Each structure stands twice: as C-alpha cells, then as structure tokens.
All heavy atoms as TSV, in Angstrom:
chain	resi	resn	atom	element	x	y	z
A	1	MET	N	N	123.696	117.143	97.226
A	1	MET	CA	C	122.907	117.591	98.363
A	1	MET	C	C	121.892	116.512	98.728
A	1	MET	O	O	121.278	115.924	97.857
A	1	MET	CB	C	122.174	118.892	98.020
A	1	MET	CG	C	121.157	119.310	99.061
A	1	MET	SD	S	120.206	120.766	98.604
A	1	MET	CE	C	121.414	122.031	98.839
A	2	ARG	N	N	121.755	116.306	100.012
A	2	ARG	CA	C	120.787	115.349	100.538
A	2	ARG	C	C	119.813	116.120	101.434
A	2	ARG	O	O	120.226	116.892	102.297
A	2	ARG	CB	C	121.553	114.321	101.331
A	2	ARG	CG	C	120.882	113.104	101.662
A	2	ARG	CD	C	121.136	111.993	100.655
A	2	ARG	NE	N	120.396	110.882	101.218
A	2	ARG	CZ	C	119.488	110.204	100.586
A	2	ARG	NH1	N	119.276	110.422	99.330
A	2	ARG	NH2	N	118.819	109.277	101.186
A	3	VAL	N	N	118.508	115.922	101.235
A	3	VAL	CA	C	117.485	116.654	101.972
A	3	VAL	C	C	116.691	115.691	102.844
A	3	VAL	O	O	116.291	114.617	102.390
A	3	VAL	CB	C	116.503	117.351	101.003
A	3	VAL	CG1	C	115.437	118.118	101.765
A	3	VAL	CG2	C	117.241	118.264	100.055
A	4	SER	N	N	116.473	116.089	104.087
A	4	SER	CA	C	115.580	115.345	104.969
A	4	SER	C	C	114.810	116.352	105.815
A	4	SER	O	O	115.155	117.530	105.862
A	4	SER	CB	C	116.355	114.363	105.852
A	4	SER	OG	O	117.257	115.043	106.681
A	5	ALA	N	N	113.770	115.874	106.459
A	5	ALA	CA	C	112.961	116.755	107.304
A	5	ALA	C	C	112.567	116.012	108.564
A	5	ALA	O	O	112.250	114.818	108.533
A	5	ALA	CB	C	111.719	117.213	106.556
A	6	ASP	N	N	112.603	116.721	109.668
A	6	ASP	CA	C	112.195	116.172	110.953
A	6	ASP	C	C	110.706	116.446	111.120
A	6	ASP	O	O	110.299	117.569	111.427
A	6	ASP	CB	C	113.009	116.822	112.067
A	6	ASP	CG	C	112.750	116.203	113.424
A	6	ASP	OD1	O	111.652	115.632	113.634
A	6	ASP	OD2	O	113.632	116.297	114.286
A	7	GLU	N	N	109.900	115.421	110.908
A	7	GLU	CA	C	108.448	115.580	110.973
A	7	GLU	C	C	107.976	115.989	112.362
A	7	GLU	O	O	106.945	116.649	112.501
A	7	GLU	CB	C	107.762	114.290	110.537
A	7	GLU	CG	C	108.009	113.955	109.076
A	7	GLU	CD	C	107.358	112.651	108.652
A	7	GLU	OE1	O	106.687	111.999	109.481
A	7	GLU	OE2	O	107.522	112.280	107.479
A	8	ASP	N	N	108.717	115.610	113.388
A	8	ASP	CA	C	108.329	115.982	114.752
A	8	ASP	C	C	108.511	117.473	115.020
A	8	ASP	O	O	107.793	118.049	115.841
A	8	ASP	CB	C	109.129	115.177	115.778
A	8	ASP	CG	C	108.777	113.699	115.747
A	8	ASP	OD1	O	107.621	113.359	115.420
A	8	ASP	OD2	O	109.668	112.885	116.038
A	9	LYS	N	N	109.458	118.098	114.330
A	9	LYS	CA	C	109.691	119.537	114.494
A	9	LYS	C	C	108.739	120.371	113.633
A	9	LYS	O	O	108.430	121.503	113.974
A	9	LYS	CB	C	111.120	119.899	114.079
A	9	LYS	CG	C	112.186	119.522	115.051
A	9	LYS	CD	C	113.524	120.061	114.535
A	9	LYS	CE	C	114.677	119.752	115.431
A	9	LYS	NZ	N	115.937	120.263	114.858
A	10	CYS	N	N	108.313	119.826	112.504
A	10	CYS	CA	C	107.525	120.589	111.522
A	10	CYS	C	C	106.237	121.130	112.137
A	10	CYS	O	O	105.500	120.407	112.807
A	10	CYS	CB	C	107.203	119.692	110.326
A	10	CYS	SG	S	106.229	120.531	109.043
A	11	CYS	N	N	105.980	122.414	111.875
A	11	CYS	CA	C	104.761	123.044	112.383
A	11	CYS	C	C	103.734	123.260	111.268
A	11	CYS	O	O	102.671	123.822	111.496
A	11	CYS	CB	C	105.094	124.357	113.082
A	11	CYS	SG	S	105.765	125.628	111.994
A	12	GLY	N	N	104.056	122.831	110.040
A	12	GLY	CA	C	103.100	122.907	108.940
A	12	GLY	C	C	102.935	124.292	108.342
A	12	GLY	O	O	101.903	124.572	107.729
A	13	ALA	N	N	103.914	125.154	108.479
A	13	ALA	CA	C	103.805	126.514	107.941
A	13	ALA	C	C	103.737	126.536	106.409
A	13	ALA	O	O	103.126	127.419	105.826
A	13	ALA	CB	C	104.972	127.366	108.416
A	14	GLY	N	N	104.385	125.576	105.768
A	14	GLY	CA	C	104.296	125.465	104.310
A	14	GLY	C	C	105.214	126.359	103.511
A	14	GLY	O	O	105.115	126.402	102.289
A	15	GLN	N	N	106.117	127.069	104.161
A	15	GLN	CA	C	107.034	127.947	103.427
A	15	GLN	C	C	107.909	127.157	102.460
A	15	GLN	O	O	108.203	127.617	101.360
A	15	GLN	CB	C	107.899	128.750	104.400
A	15	GLN	CG	C	107.109	129.716	105.255
A	15	GLN	CD	C	106.339	130.714	104.419
A	15	GLN	OE1	O	106.904	131.394	103.569
A	15	GLN	NE2	N	105.045	130.776	104.636
A	16	CYS	N	N	108.313	125.963	102.872
A	16	CYS	CA	C	109.167	125.135	102.018
A	16	CYS	C	C	108.456	124.778	100.712
A	16	CYS	O	O	109.072	124.772	99.646
A	16	CYS	CB	C	109.602	123.872	102.754
A	16	CYS	SG	S	108.246	122.856	103.383
A	17	VAL	N	N	107.176	124.508	100.790
A	17	VAL	CA	C	106.397	124.145	99.604
A	17	VAL	C	C	106.272	125.340	98.664
A	17	VAL	O	O	106.356	125.185	97.439
A	17	VAL	CB	C	105.006	123.620	100.001
A	17	VAL	CG1	C	104.180	123.267	98.772
A	17	VAL	CG2	C	105.127	122.412	100.921
A	18	LEU	N	N	106.096	126.513	99.221
A	18	LEU	CA	C	105.991	127.724	98.394
A	18	LEU	C	C	107.307	128.033	97.681
A	18	LEU	O	O	107.310	128.474	96.535
A	18	LEU	CB	C	105.581	128.918	99.253
A	18	LEU	CG	C	104.183	128.858	99.849
A	18	LEU	CD1	C	103.977	130.015	100.815
A	18	LEU	CD2	C	103.127	128.869	98.762
A	19	ILE	N	N	108.419	127.786	98.345
A	19	ILE	CA	C	109.728	128.122	97.792
A	19	ILE	C	C	110.264	127.043	96.864
A	19	ILE	O	O	110.853	127.340	95.826
A	19	ILE	CB	C	110.723	128.399	98.938
A	19	ILE	CG1	C	110.289	129.649	99.699
A	19	ILE	CG2	C	112.150	128.538	98.408
A	19	ILE	CD1	C	111.017	129.873	101.000
A	20	ALA	N	N	110.066	125.781	97.217
A	20	ALA	CA	C	110.616	124.660	96.426
A	20	ALA	C	C	109.564	123.558	96.266
A	20	ALA	O	O	109.697	122.471	96.833
A	20	ALA	CB	C	111.874	124.126	97.086
A	21	PRO	N	N	108.513	123.807	95.496
A	21	PRO	CA	C	107.423	122.823	95.367
A	21	PRO	C	C	107.825	121.527	94.665
A	21	PRO	O	O	107.132	120.524	94.797
A	21	PRO	CB	C	106.360	123.576	94.566
A	21	PRO	CG	C	107.117	124.629	93.824
A	21	PRO	CD	C	108.266	125.016	94.724
A	22	GLU	N	N	108.939	121.541	93.955
A	22	GLU	CA	C	109.398	120.314	93.309
A	22	GLU	C	C	110.059	119.371	94.317
A	22	GLU	O	O	110.201	118.182	94.056
A	22	GLU	CB	C	110.408	120.628	92.191
A	22	GLU	CG	C	109.848	121.460	91.065
A	22	GLU	CD	C	109.890	122.965	91.358
A	22	GLU	OE1	O	110.438	123.371	92.411
A	22	GLU	OE2	O	109.367	123.729	90.545
A	23	VAL	N	N	110.455	119.919	95.462
A	23	VAL	CA	C	111.193	119.144	96.455
A	23	VAL	C	C	110.349	118.842	97.692
A	23	VAL	O	O	110.490	117.787	98.301
A	23	VAL	CB	C	112.492	119.879	96.858
A	23	VAL	CG1	C	113.280	119.096	97.906
A	23	VAL	CG2	C	113.357	120.135	95.631
A	24	PHE	N	N	109.446	119.756	98.052
A	24	PHE	CA	C	108.648	119.601	99.268
A	24	PHE	C	C	107.156	119.620	98.972
A	24	PHE	O	O	106.693	120.276	98.045
A	24	PHE	CB	C	108.946	120.740	100.256
A	24	PHE	CG	C	110.379	120.832	100.658
A	24	PHE	CD1	C	111.212	121.792	100.110
A	24	PHE	CD2	C	110.923	119.956	101.582
A	24	PHE	CE1	C	112.545	121.891	100.470
A	24	PHE	CE2	C	112.259	120.043	101.951
A	24	PHE	CZ	C	113.064	121.004	101.397
A	25	ASP	N	N	106.407	118.905	99.816
A	25	ASP	CA	C	104.957	118.931	99.785
A	25	ASP	C	C	104.494	118.832	101.235
A	25	ASP	O	O	105.320	118.720	102.142
A	25	ASP	CB	C	104.413	117.768	98.954
A	25	ASP	CG	C	102.974	117.996	98.492
A	25	ASP	OD1	O	102.376	119.027	98.874
A	25	ASP	OD2	O	102.441	117.149	97.765
A	26	GLN	N	N	103.189	118.891	101.432
A	26	GLN	CA	C	102.631	118.739	102.769
A	26	GLN	C	C	101.619	117.603	102.752
A	26	GLN	O	O	100.864	117.456	101.787
A	26	GLN	CB	C	101.935	120.023	103.222
A	26	GLN	CG	C	102.900	121.145	103.518
A	26	GLN	CD	C	102.169	122.422	103.876
A	26	GLN	OE1	O	101.669	123.089	102.993
A	26	GLN	NE2	N	102.118	122.738	105.161
A	27	ARG	N	N	101.601	116.831	103.832
A	27	ARG	CA	C	100.630	115.749	103.947
A	27	ARG	C	C	99.231	116.332	104.044
A	27	ARG	O	O	99.018	117.347	104.721
A	27	ARG	CB	C	100.920	114.886	105.173
A	27	ARG	CG	C	102.252	114.189	105.110
A	27	ARG	CD	C	102.453	113.175	106.202
A	27	ARG	NE	N	102.198	113.674	107.546
A	27	ARG	CZ	C	102.878	113.328	108.626
A	27	ARG	NH1	N	103.887	112.474	108.539
A	27	ARG	NH2	N	102.578	113.811	109.809
A	28	GLU	N	N	98.287	115.694	103.381
A	28	GLU	CA	C	96.896	116.152	103.383
A	28	GLU	C	C	96.291	116.189	104.782
A	28	GLU	O	O	95.591	117.129	105.139
A	28	GLU	CB	C	96.044	115.245	102.491
A	28	GLU	CG	C	96.304	115.390	101.016
A	28	GLU	CD	C	95.765	116.684	100.445
A	28	GLU	OE1	O	94.717	117.173	100.923
A	28	GLU	OE2	O	96.406	117.210	99.516
A	29	GLU	N	N	96.557	115.145	105.565
A	29	GLU	CA	C	95.870	114.993	106.845
A	29	GLU	C	C	96.289	115.985	107.917
A	29	GLU	O	O	95.484	116.355	108.766
A	29	GLU	CB	C	95.992	113.555	107.372
A	29	GLU	CG	C	97.406	113.107	107.704
A	29	GLU	CD	C	98.162	112.505	106.521
A	29	GLU	OE1	O	97.717	112.603	105.369
A	29	GLU	OE2	O	99.226	111.941	106.778
A	30	ASP	N	N	97.546	116.448	107.887
A	30	ASP	CA	C	97.990	117.322	108.978
A	30	ASP	C	C	98.927	118.453	108.561
A	30	ASP	O	O	99.352	119.237	109.387
A	30	ASP	CB	C	98.654	116.499	110.087
A	30	ASP	CG	C	99.816	115.655	109.589
A	30	ASP	OD1	O	100.240	115.822	108.428
A	30	ASP	OD2	O	100.301	114.812	110.373
A	31	GLY	N	N	99.255	118.546	107.272
A	31	GLY	CA	C	100.087	119.636	106.792
A	31	GLY	C	C	101.572	119.488	107.061
A	31	GLY	O	O	102.353	120.393	106.777
A	32	ILE	N	N	101.988	118.357	107.616
A	32	ILE	CA	C	103.393	118.134	107.931
A	32	ILE	C	C	104.178	117.929	106.631
A	32	ILE	O	O	103.687	117.354	105.662
A	32	ILE	CB	C	103.554	116.916	108.871
A	32	ILE	CG1	C	102.844	117.177	110.206
A	32	ILE	CG2	C	105.023	116.576	109.102
A	32	ILE	CD1	C	103.352	118.372	110.987
A	33	VAL	N	N	105.411	118.393	106.627
A	33	VAL	CA	C	106.265	118.349	105.444
A	33	VAL	C	C	106.471	116.918	104.940
A	33	VAL	O	O	106.569	115.978	105.726
A	33	VAL	CB	C	107.629	119.020	105.718
A	33	VAL	CG1	C	108.425	118.241	106.756
A	33	VAL	CG2	C	108.432	119.174	104.449
A	34	ALA	N	N	106.530	116.803	103.623
A	34	ALA	CA	C	106.900	115.551	102.961
A	34	ALA	C	C	107.990	115.906	101.954
A	34	ALA	O	O	107.840	116.848	101.173
A	34	ALA	CB	C	105.700	114.944	102.242
A	35	VAL	N	N	109.089	115.195	101.999
A	35	VAL	CA	C	110.188	115.434	101.066
A	35	VAL	C	C	109.929	114.604	99.815
A	35	VAL	O	O	109.837	113.381	99.875
A	35	VAL	CB	C	111.552	115.068	101.695
A	35	VAL	CG1	C	112.671	115.262	100.684
A	35	VAL	CG2	C	111.808	115.907	102.939
A	36	LEU	N	N	109.788	115.278	98.683
A	36	LEU	CA	C	109.528	114.599	97.413
A	36	LEU	C	C	110.805	114.122	96.740
A	36	LEU	O	O	110.793	113.124	96.030
A	36	LEU	CB	C	108.775	115.536	96.465
A	36	LEU	CG	C	107.438	116.080	96.952
A	36	LEU	CD1	C	106.879	117.069	95.945
A	36	LEU	CD2	C	106.463	114.944	97.214
A	37	GLN	N	N	111.875	114.878	96.921
A	37	GLN	CA	C	113.165	114.540	96.312
A	37	GLN	C	C	114.251	114.641	97.377
A	37	GLN	O	O	114.622	115.741	97.768
A	37	GLN	CB	C	113.508	115.500	95.167
A	37	GLN	CG	C	112.581	115.432	93.984
A	37	GLN	CD	C	113.089	116.315	92.864
A	37	GLN	OE1	O	114.238	116.226	92.474
A	37	GLN	NE2	N	112.229	117.164	92.348
A	38	GLU	N	N	114.753	113.509	97.810
A	38	GLU	CA	C	115.813	113.519	98.826
A	38	GLU	C	C	117.153	113.941	98.246
A	38	GLU	O	O	118.033	114.381	98.975
A	38	GLU	CB	C	115.933	112.138	99.471
A	38	GLU	CG	C	114.731	111.774	100.309
A	38	GLU	CD	C	114.854	110.405	100.935
A	38	GLU	OE1	O	115.824	109.671	100.649
A	38	GLU	OE2	O	113.963	110.065	101.726
A	39	ASP	N	N	117.307	113.799	96.948
A	39	ASP	CA	C	118.547	114.162	96.257
A	39	ASP	C	C	118.182	115.048	95.062
A	39	ASP	O	O	118.216	114.606	93.918
A	39	ASP	CB	C	119.269	112.889	95.803
A	39	ASP	CG	C	120.640	113.164	95.228
A	39	ASP	OD1	O	121.186	114.254	95.469
A	39	ASP	OD2	O	121.158	112.288	94.517
A	40	PRO	N	N	117.807	116.313	95.336
A	40	PRO	CA	C	117.331	117.178	94.251
A	40	PRO	C	C	118.438	117.554	93.268
A	40	PRO	O	O	119.623	117.566	93.630
A	40	PRO	CB	C	116.825	118.420	94.986
A	40	PRO	CG	C	117.605	118.453	96.246
A	40	PRO	CD	C	117.848	117.011	96.613
A	41	PRO	N	N	118.058	117.857	92.024
A	41	PRO	CA	C	119.050	118.269	91.036
A	41	PRO	C	C	119.673	119.619	91.418
A	41	PRO	O	O	119.097	120.398	92.180
A	41	PRO	CB	C	118.248	118.379	89.741
A	41	PRO	CG	C	116.828	118.521	90.160
A	41	PRO	CD	C	116.700	117.837	91.482
A	42	ALA	N	N	120.842	119.881	90.869
A	42	ALA	CA	C	121.604	121.082	91.208
A	42	ALA	C	C	120.804	122.365	91.027
A	42	ALA	O	O	120.953	123.309	91.807
A	42	ALA	CB	C	122.886	121.137	90.380
A	43	GLU	N	N	119.951	122.413	90.026
A	43	GLU	CA	C	119.183	123.648	89.791
A	43	GLU	C	C	118.165	123.929	90.899
A	43	GLU	O	O	117.645	125.039	90.997
A	43	GLU	CB	C	118.492	123.623	88.422
A	43	GLU	CG	C	117.505	122.508	88.220
A	43	GLU	CD	C	118.111	121.266	87.578
A	43	GLU	OE1	O	119.350	121.165	87.468
A	43	GLU	OE2	O	117.331	120.398	87.191
A	44	GLN	N	N	117.901	122.966	91.771
A	44	GLN	CA	C	116.984	123.165	92.895
A	44	GLN	C	C	117.705	123.525	94.199
A	44	GLN	O	O	117.070	123.911	95.171
A	44	GLN	CB	C	116.156	121.893	93.116
A	44	GLN	CG	C	115.192	121.571	92.006
A	44	GLN	CD	C	114.122	122.622	91.878
A	44	GLN	OE1	O	113.635	123.145	92.874
A	44	GLN	NE2	N	113.765	122.952	90.658
A	45	HIS	N	N	119.020	123.410	94.220
A	45	HIS	CA	C	119.772	123.592	95.464
A	45	HIS	C	C	119.561	124.962	96.106
A	45	HIS	O	O	119.392	125.045	97.329
A	45	HIS	CB	C	121.256	123.333	95.247
A	45	HIS	CG	C	121.568	121.889	95.013
A	45	HIS	ND1	N	122.864	121.430	94.940
A	45	HIS	CD2	C	120.775	120.795	94.828
A	45	HIS	CE1	C	122.840	120.125	94.725
A	45	HIS	NE2	N	121.585	119.719	94.650
A	46	ALA	N	N	119.559	126.015	95.340
A	46	ALA	CA	C	119.379	127.358	95.915
A	46	ALA	C	C	118.008	127.485	96.575
A	46	ALA	O	O	117.894	128.021	97.687
A	46	ALA	CB	C	119.561	128.425	94.845
A	47	ALA	N	N	116.976	126.980	95.922
A	47	ALA	CA	C	115.623	127.044	96.488
A	47	ALA	C	C	115.528	126.194	97.755
A	47	ALA	O	O	114.892	126.595	98.737
A	47	ALA	CB	C	114.596	126.597	95.457
A	48	VAL	N	N	116.159	125.032	97.754
A	48	VAL	CA	C	116.131	124.161	98.924
A	48	VAL	C	C	116.848	124.825	100.093
A	48	VAL	O	O	116.360	124.793	101.230
A	48	VAL	CB	C	116.755	122.786	98.600
A	48	VAL	CG1	C	116.931	121.964	99.857
A	48	VAL	CG2	C	115.896	122.037	97.594
A	49	ARG	N	N	117.977	125.461	99.840
A	49	ARG	CA	C	118.696	126.170	100.904
A	49	ARG	C	C	117.841	127.297	101.478
A	49	ARG	O	O	117.805	127.519	102.692
A	49	ARG	CB	C	120.009	126.730	100.373
A	49	ARG	CG	C	121.074	125.685	100.192
A	49	ARG	CD	C	122.429	126.300	99.833
A	49	ARG	NE	N	123.328	125.272	99.364
A	49	ARG	CZ	C	123.584	125.004	98.083
A	49	ARG	NH1	N	123.028	125.725	97.130
A	49	ARG	NH2	N	124.401	124.029	97.751
A	50	GLU	N	N	117.161	128.029	100.594
A	50	GLU	CA	C	116.287	129.109	101.055
A	50	GLU	C	C	115.143	128.549	101.899
A	50	GLU	O	O	114.809	129.096	102.951
A	50	GLU	CB	C	115.734	129.898	99.867
A	50	GLU	CG	C	114.850	131.045	100.297
A	50	GLU	CD	C	114.255	131.825	99.139
A	50	GLU	OE1	O	114.617	131.577	97.964
A	50	GLU	OE2	O	113.402	132.692	99.412
A	51	ALA	N	N	114.534	127.452	101.428
A	51	ALA	CA	C	113.439	126.831	102.176
A	51	ALA	C	C	113.908	126.421	103.571
A	51	ALA	O	O	113.200	126.641	104.563
A	51	ALA	CB	C	112.906	125.622	101.416
A	52	ALA	N	N	115.089	125.843	103.658
A	52	ALA	CA	C	115.626	125.438	104.958
A	52	ALA	C	C	115.865	126.648	105.853
A	52	ALA	O	O	115.607	126.602	107.056
A	52	ALA	CB	C	116.911	124.645	104.775
A	53	SER	N	N	116.343	127.729	105.271
A	53	SER	CA	C	116.672	128.908	106.076
A	53	SER	C	C	115.435	129.631	106.601
A	53	SER	O	O	115.500	130.249	107.659
A	53	SER	CB	C	117.557	129.880	105.294
A	53	SER	OG	O	116.833	130.527	104.285
A	54	VAL	N	N	114.321	129.558	105.891
A	54	VAL	CA	C	113.112	130.260	106.342
A	54	VAL	C	C	112.161	129.376	107.138
A	54	VAL	O	O	111.169	129.875	107.670
A	54	VAL	CB	C	112.342	130.921	105.167
A	54	VAL	CG1	C	113.219	131.893	104.421
A	54	VAL	CG2	C	111.743	129.888	104.251
A	55	CYS	N	N	112.467	128.089	107.262
A	55	CYS	CA	C	111.593	127.187	108.008
A	55	CYS	C	C	111.502	127.648	109.467
A	55	CYS	O	O	112.515	127.674	110.170
A	55	CYS	CB	C	112.131	125.758	107.945
A	55	CYS	SG	S	111.153	124.582	108.909
A	56	PRO	N	N	110.298	128.022	109.940
A	56	PRO	CA	C	110.186	128.550	111.306
A	56	PRO	C	C	110.485	127.518	112.389
A	56	PRO	O	O	110.824	127.878	113.514
A	56	PRO	CB	C	108.738	129.027	111.388
A	56	PRO	CG	C	108.018	128.281	110.329
A	56	PRO	CD	C	109.018	128.009	109.239
A	57	ALA	N	N	110.397	126.235	112.044
A	57	ALA	CA	C	110.649	125.183	113.029
A	57	ALA	C	C	112.033	124.549	112.867
A	57	ALA	O	O	112.379	123.642	113.605
A	57	ALA	CB	C	109.579	124.110	112.912
A	58	ALA	N	N	112.803	125.027	111.892
A	58	ALA	CA	C	114.127	124.453	111.591
A	58	ALA	C	C	114.032	122.943	111.394
A	58	ALA	O	O	114.870	122.179	111.880
A	58	ALA	CB	C	115.136	124.819	112.666
A	59	ALA	N	N	113.006	122.507	110.665
A	59	ALA	CA	C	112.753	121.084	110.470
A	59	ALA	C	C	113.463	120.495	109.263
A	59	ALA	O	O	113.548	119.277	109.128
A	59	ALA	CB	C	111.252	120.849	110.339
A	60	ILE	N	N	113.991	121.335	108.375
A	60	ILE	CA	C	114.638	120.851	107.158
A	60	ILE	C	C	116.133	120.722	107.403
A	60	ILE	O	O	116.784	121.658	107.865
A	60	ILE	CB	C	114.369	121.801	105.979
A	60	ILE	CG1	C	112.870	121.862	105.713
A	60	ILE	CG2	C	115.132	121.347	104.738
A	60	ILE	CD1	C	112.460	122.933	104.717
A	61	GLU	N	N	116.646	119.546	107.088
A	61	GLU	CA	C	118.063	119.267	107.290
A	61	GLU	C	C	118.719	119.008	105.945
A	61	GLU	O	O	118.184	118.277	105.118
A	61	GLU	CB	C	118.215	118.056	108.212
A	61	GLU	CG	C	117.582	118.286	109.567
A	61	GLU	CD	C	117.379	117.011	110.369
A	61	GLU	OE1	O	117.797	115.936	109.898
A	61	GLU	OE2	O	116.809	117.112	111.455
A	62	LEU	N	N	119.883	119.629	105.731
A	62	LEU	CA	C	120.619	119.491	104.474
A	62	LEU	C	C	121.999	118.909	104.734
A	62	LEU	O	O	122.659	119.285	105.702
A	62	LEU	CB	C	120.782	120.848	103.800
A	62	LEU	CG	C	119.528	121.658	103.533
A	62	LEU	CD1	C	119.883	122.974	102.888
A	62	LEU	CD2	C	118.549	120.881	102.682
A	63	GLU	N	N	122.398	118.016	103.863
A	63	GLU	CA	C	123.772	117.508	103.839
A	63	GLU	C	C	124.340	117.899	102.498
A	63	GLU	O	O	123.838	117.464	101.476
A	63	GLU	CB	C	123.806	115.984	103.993
A	63	GLU	CG	C	123.438	115.478	105.358
A	63	GLU	CD	C	123.510	113.976	105.428
A	63	GLU	OE1	O	124.420	113.376	104.810
A	63	GLU	OE2	O	122.638	113.388	106.084
A	64	GLU	N	N	125.359	118.725	102.512
A	64	GLU	CA	C	125.950	119.202	101.270
A	64	GLU	C	C	126.928	118.198	100.700
A	64	GLU	O	O	127.488	117.401	101.343
A	64	GLU	CB	C	126.657	120.533	101.494
A	64	GLU	CG	C	125.702	121.640	101.893
A	64	GLU	CD	C	124.829	122.178	100.765
A	64	GLU	OE1	O	125.114	121.949	99.579
A	64	GLU	OE2	O	123.829	122.826	101.099
C-alpha cells in the first residue's frame, strides 16, 4: 500500500490522525495533513483505509 495526501484538499479535520496516528500527523502551523509513512506496514492498512474513508475532504489517496 502506498499513501499520499492532497494538501490542497485537506481541511484539517484531523480524523486521519485520530484513526492512524502512526501514519498521519498534522502540521503545527495550519493543521494540514502530513503523511508520516508513505508505505505503512500491513498491520496499519485497515486503519489507513478507514482514515481515507472518513476524510471529509477526500484528501487521502491510496494505491493498493
């Protein structure tokens, strides 16, 4: 799995960080998503998929 995020779409809701904090964080200055692990381990895949599905701005992109 490959994870990326469209910073221009991100609205800073932070749901991704709550669901998968090992993979996502938010920038201090504006709350925009930061991807910590572009290639997360298999045990994180379910959380990453959930984070992508609940993102209100659809800013998280996954390549399986």
